[in-house]
N, C-alpha and C positions, 0 to 999 in steps of 0.2 A: 687623292686630295687636290682640290684646286689650288691655284697659285696664291689667291687672296688668302684663303683658309690657312695655307701652309706658312704664310709670312705673319700672319696675326698669331699662329700658334708660337712660332719663333720668338716673336716679340714678347709674348706672355712669358715664354721661358726665360727669356733674358731678364725680365723684371722680377720675376720670382726667384729664380735661382742663382743667376750669375751677376746681375747688376750690382748686388751687395758688396762686391769686392771692392769698387771705388765709387766715388760720387758720380752720377750721370748729368747729363745736360749741361747748362751753362757754367757751373764751376769748373769743369774741365775744358772749356773753350776760352781761348785766350781773347779778352774784350778789345774791341777796336772801335773807334769813331772817326771815319774819314771825313773830309771836307764834302759838303753837299755839292754833288756834280749833276749837271742837266745831262739827262740820256738822250742819245741818238742825235747827235749834232756833228759827228764827225763819220766819215766813211770807213768801212772795214779795210785795213790794209791786207793785201793778198800777197803771201810769201813768194818770191821768185825763186826759181831753180838757180842754184849757183853753179856757175861754170868751174870745171877742173883748173888747176894751176898748170898742170903738164899732163902729157899722156906719152907712155912709151910701151911698145909691144902690147897694145891693146888695153893697158891698165891705166886708168884715170888716177891722177894723184891730186890731193887737196891739202893746202898748207893754210890752217885756220888759226889766226891768233884769238886768244881770250884777253879782252881788255875791259878797263873801267871807263864808263863814258855817261853822258846825260842824254836823256831822251824825253821828248814830251809824248805823254800818254793820253792827255784831254787837254782841249784848248783853255779850260779855266783852270787847269792844275800847273804849277810851276813845274819846271823840268825835273825828272827823276834820276838820280844817280843809279846806275845799273851795272851789272857785268854782263857780258854777253860773247857769243861767237861772232867773229868778224865785225866786231863793234856795233852790233844791232841786236835788239830784243824783239821777239824772239830770234834764234839763229836762222841762218839762211836754209832754205829748202835745199836738201841734197837728194837727188834722183839717181837712181841706179837701174840697171837691166838685169834680169835674172841670168846668172851665170857669167856675168862680166864683172871681174874683179876690180876693186878699186884700193887705194891706199889714202889714208889720212893722218895729218899730224896736226894735233892740237897743242899749240904753244902758249904756256900760261905765263911767260917770262916777263909780259909787259903789266900783268896784275900787281897791285901793291902788296906789301908784306903784312899789312894789317887788314883784317876782315872788313867789309862792308856792314856786316851785322854782328852782334854780339855771340861769341863762341863760349858755350856752357861746358867747362872742363870737368862737369861731373859725368859727362856722356863718354863712353868708351871710344877710343880712337883719337882723342884730343890731346893726350900727354903721352910721355915715354911710358909712364907706369900703367896706364890703362890701355894701351894700343896693343892687341894681340900680336906677337911676332916681330914687333919693333924692338931693335936691340943697340941702336945707336946711342952714342955718348951725347949727342945735341938734342935739344928739345923738338917735338913734333912741331912742325911750323903752323902757324895760324892759318895761313892761306896754302891749300893744297887743292889739287883737282885731278880728277880722272874721268873720261869721258865713256859712257856706255852706249852701244847702239842697242836699243831694247827690241827684243825680238829677233835678233840676228843670230843665226846658226854659225858659230865662230869658235876656234880653238881657245883654251883658257888664256894664253898670252896676249890674245888680241881682244879680249872680251871685256876690257875696261872695268875690272873689279874693284871693290872698295878698298883694298889695301895695295892697289898697284898706282897709288898717286904720285905725282910729282909737285914741286914746288917752285914758285919764281927764285927762291933762294938756292936751289940746286939740290936740297935734301929730297931723297925719294923713299916711297913707302917699301916694305919688306918683300913685296912680290912685284915691283916695278920691273918691266923687261926693257922696253925700249920706247922711242918718242913716236914711232909710226906704227899704226894699226893696219894690219893687212886683212881686208874684208872679202870673203869669196863671193858672196851674193848667191850662194847655191842653195836656193829655196824658193818656195811659192812666193807669189806677189804678196806685198803689204804696204800698209801705211803705218808709220810709228814715229818714234821720237829717239833723237840722241840727246842724252842728258848727263849732268854731273852724277857721279856715284861714290863720292868720297866718304870713307868711314867717319861717322860722327858728326859730319858737316853737310851731308847730302841735303837736307832741308834748307839749310841756309844758302848754298851755292845755288840750288834750283831757284829758290825764291828770289834770289838777287838777279836771276836771268839766264842762268846757263841751261837753257833748255831749246831744241830746235826740231824741226820735222824732217823725216827722210822717207823715201819710198823706193821700193823695188817693183819695177813693171815687168809684165811678161807678154808673150804673144797671145796667151788665152785671153788675158785681159783685154788686149787690143781688138780681138775678134768679136767681142760682145757689143761693140759699138756704144759704149757708155758716153755720156756727155763729156766732152774733153775741152782742152784749151781754157778759154775764159769761162766756160760754164762747168769747170772743175775746180771746186773751191775747197782749200784745206782750212780747217777750223780748229785751233788751239785754244781750249776752253781753260781759263785759269780764274782764280780769285785773289785778290790782293787787298790790303790797306794802306792808307797814305796818311802822312802827317800834312799839316797846313803848309808846310814849305816844299811839298811834293815828294818828300824823300819816303822810302818804304818803311811802313810800320810793322814790326815783327816783335815778338816777345824776347827780352833779353835773356831769359832762361828757359829750359827745354819745358814744353808742355805737352801733353798726349794728344792734344788736338789743336789744330789751327784752322780757323775759317775766315777768310778776308770778308770784307763787307761790300766790296766793289768787284763787278764783273769786268775782266779784261781778256778780249778775244783778239788773238793775233797780235797782241802788244798794244791794242787801243781799248781804253774804258768805254764800255757801253756803245759800240759802234753801230751803224746801220749799214746795210748791203742793198743796194739797188739791183734788181734783177729783171730780165725779160719774161714776158709771159711764154714759158717754154720749160723744157726739163733742164734740171741741174743735178750735178753730183756734188755731194758734200762729204769730204773725208773728215770725220770729227775724231778728235784726241782729247781725252781728259787729261791736261797736263797739270792739274792742281796738285798740290802738296797733300791734301787730306780730304777735300770735298768731294762728295759723290753728287753726280748730276743726273737728274731724271728729266729728259728732254722731251718737250712737246712744243708744237706750233699752236698759237692762240691767236684770235682776233677779237674785235669787241663783242661780236654777236656770239661768239663760240659755236657758229654753224659755217659750213662750207670750208672747212679746214682741209688743205691738201694733206695727203697721206705721205708719212716717212717710208720709203720702200727700201728696207735694209737687205743688201746683196752680199755684205762682206762683214765678218767679225774681226779679230786681230790679224789672222792670216788667211790667205786664199779667199774661198768664197763660202757661202752657207749653202746647205743641201738645196734650198729653194728661197725665193724673195720672201721676206716677212714684212707684211704691212703693219705699221705702227700708227695708232692716232685713234680718233673716236671710233672709226669703223673696222680697225685692224685687229690682228691677233693679240697684239700688246697695245697697252695705253699709252706707254712711253719707252723711250730709249734710255735704259739706265746704264751709266759708265761710270765705274769707279776709277780713281786714280791710274792711269796710263792704260787703261782698257781704250779699245777703239771701236767705232762702228761706222761703216760706210752706207750712205743712203742716196737714193735719188728722189727728188720732189719735182712734181709736175706743176707748174704755175701757169699752165695754158689757159686755163679757165677763170683765171683770178687777175686778169688785167686791171690795174688802178687799185688794187687792195693792198693792204698793209697787214703784216703778221709779226708777232713777236716769238723769239724762241725762248721759251720759259723753262724753269727749273723748279720741280716740286719735292725735290728729295730732302727729306728731314735731316737734322743733324742733332746729335749723332745719328748715322744711318743705320737702322736696324731692320731694313726691308721694307719700310713703309714710305709710300710717296704721298704724305700728306701735309705738306707745306714747306716753305724754306725761307731762311732769312735772305736768300738771294733769289728772288723769284724770277727776275728778268736778266736776260743776258745780252741779247741784241735784237735789232729790228731789222725786217725784211720787207722792203718796198717793191712791189711788182709795177712795172711801168706800163703805160697805156698807149702804145705806139699807133700811129694811123695804119700802118701794115702789120699783119701778123708776121712773126717772124717764121723762117723756115727750120723745122726742127727734123733732122734725119736720125737722131740718136734713138736707141732701143726704148721701146715702150716696157717699163718695169713690170707691168701687170702680165706680161707673158714672155719674161726673160728667162731663158733656159741657162742656168749656170753650169759650169764645169763641176763634177762631182768632187768633194773633198776626199783626200787620200783615206781609206779605210784602215781602221785599226781593230783587231779581234781581241774581245775580252778573253777568249779562250788561250790565247798566245801569251797571257800574263803569267810569268813565273814567280810573281811574287805580289802579295798584297800588303802595304804598309799603313799602319795607323799613324797619321802625323797631327799632333796636338797643337792648337794655337791657345797660349795661356797667358796669364798676367800674374805679377807678383808686385807687392807694395814693399820697398825697403827704405826706412828713414824718410817716409814720405814721398819717394820717388816712385812712380809708376813703372815698371819695367815688362815689356811684352817679350814673350819668349816663343819658341818653337820646340816642341818635345821636351820642355823643361829647361831648355839651355838657351844662352845667348852666343853672338857670334864669337868664334875664336875657340870654342869649345871642341876639341878635335875628337873627343870620344863620342860627340854626337852626330859625326859624319856617316852618313849612310853610303853605301857602296854598290850602286847598280852594276850589273855587267853590261859590257859593251855589246850592242846588238839584241838585248832582250827587251821585253815589254813588261810593265809593271802597273799596277793599280795602287794610286795613292789616295787614302781616304783622309781628308782635311777636316778635322773636327775642331770646331770652334767653341772653346769653353769660356770665352770672354763676353762682355756685355755690349760689343759694337761689332759691326761687320769688317772685314779685312779682304783687300785685294792681294791674293796671293800669286806671286810671280816666279816662274822657274826660268833661269837661264838655260841656254842650249836648246832646249826642246820645245816642240808644240804638244799639245795634247788635246783630248777629247773630253769633254764634260759627260760622264755616264749616269750621274745620279745626283739628286739633292734631297734636302729635307732632313728632318730629326734624325731617320736612320739611313739616309743617302740613297733611298729607293724610289724617290719621286722623280718624275720625268724632267730633264733640264728644259729651260726655256727654248722657244724655237728659234731665238736668235743666238743660241749656243751650239747650234747643230753644225759645227764647223771647227776648225783648228784655232786654238787659243794658246796664249802664253801667260794670261793673267785672268784670275777668276774671283768672283766675289763670293766670299763664305759669310753667311749671316750669323748671328749669335745664335747658339744652340743648334746649330745645322751641321751636317756632315755633307760635304762635297766629295763626290768620287770622280777622280779623273784618271784617264788611260793614255800612257805615254810610252814611247820607244825611245831607248838611249842608243843613238846611233852616231857614227861619224868621228866622234872625238873622245879621247879618254882625257882624264884629269879632273880636277877641282873646279866645280861651279856653284854659285850660290842660289838659294831660293829664300824668299823673304817676303814680307808684307810690303805692298807699295805705297802705302801711306807713309810719306817720308819721315814723319815725326816717329813712327814706330820702328821704321827700318834703322834710323840713327840710333835708338836705344835698345839694342839687343835682338830686334825681332828678324833675325837673318842667320842662317846657317849655311853650311856648305854640304854639297853631295860630291862624291867622287865616283866617276865612271871609271870602271877597272876592266883589265883584260884577263880576269882571273878564271875561275872554274865554271862560271855559267850560273852561279846562283847569287852572287853579290853578297856584300855583307851589310850588317846594321838592318835595323827595322823599326825606325822611328823612336818613340819615347823609351828612354833607359829609367828602369825603376831603382831609385836611390837605395843602395846597400843591399841590392839583390843581384845575383848573377845568373838568373834564369828567365826564361821566356814567361809569358803570362799564363797562369793557370797550370803550368805542366811540372813545376819544380825542377826542371832541368834545363841545361843550356844545350840546345843543339849545336853540333859543330859547325863553325863557319857561319853562324847566324848572328854573332854578337850577343850582347847583354841587353835584354829588350823586354818591355811590357807590350810591345806591339804585336799583334796578330799576322801571321804570315801564311800565305797559301802558295803551294807549287803547282803551276800548270794549269789552274783553272780559276775562275770567278765564284767565290763562295756565296755570292747573292744573285747569281743568275736565275 
């Protein structure tokens, strides 16, 4: 089944069978109306790499304060009050080298004790009564933070998990360990984000500005001769809404979907970028709370548009370069929240031309790219110099990439069915995983250290979800209504976040190695993550089978369809297999 037909089928199934659970479209989207702001009158800010504060025995140390400040995001908009790392929004670029450890301390003692945005105390984690594991006699502070390096392979104590928060008042979360995070950087190259991850208020903290970019570079990357220096451009894509006084506009109570009406790229509203007629590398990160971006370059004639040559997904490299655009293998680069894509664009034949980076992902996103309330993001102006610039970087059309690490489906010791669900209680929509919300210890699955598993992510809701697993990377091995369709060509590499469309099953293959302990897996739409759509898995050093198997059937103590509970496999409706892939 081709991609367009598959997505139309998924969309139809959502409207017929799933979408009746809650109202669709605008009634679920918080309404905003920002001041009218002229587009493309300010240059794109380029994040600069932050220098470490100290170095000892080859380990760089960073001490980064979290503060409240004002920053101008558009010349015609009054200054906006924000929170940020190092007093800037977005936070500074942190660059590391593969296998070179670093230490980071995020100090939130300078933040105020009252939140910049309204805290909805119906949401779990915001009060002593609804915060899992919180047993202190003092109230849960309104202002709390914990920072997670998205995509980093690290032990639980340094992972920046949701209940490891600290506060300016000195109260800490139930699993807080220490002020410093020790980061090994023992993994393949990547571009990603460090961002807030606090239980119950991650959507607020991130929207307030607690997001930055980081990267891990490698020798393999350097040998490719990719565009570098001033020709290597990080792009953090976000959407926000503003009040007339420049302040952030965000709903006072939780909403299942937030979409800003203003594009903010690298902390600037609708900026422009001036480029030379040569090749550029763009590291593109979707840092939005909820919005999906479907990216294309456009011009006034819709002809002669340069191709986006994608060479990297979330981690490492793709199996081969994927051309994206009118003549490419894909029409657009689709990125859900906190997915990444790295591309090379050759402007050498476009001197003097102007292009717009556009977004045509619908909202809510169910797999169709048919229009957007936020259609334009930034402008790219190609200069027309008297002399053609010298460009010695690699031509993406014949770029040979290092092969991604292979994972064998035959090595999988277990297949788990993992359901994405929703419920409505007292008018409040709650998104769930396997019928549970965060803090449900009985829902914790327990993969065995050193084993490989297949997870089948089945979306029973009426919208798409970007599902993120901490600790591991994975390969997408199947999509579609039954999970047997071929993944998109730009998913042929290692990922940590994957799009699961309504009515779709996405099959991922991953190996649980290096660390034992508890790690979260969750939807990365921050409004969903805040309201229950997060569970833990626990990597154990047990007998080689692991425990748990996805969704548990209420009131039953047996596996799906067999009437018995196999020893060591937990109470589960999910299907499991041992040592083979049942759909090969």
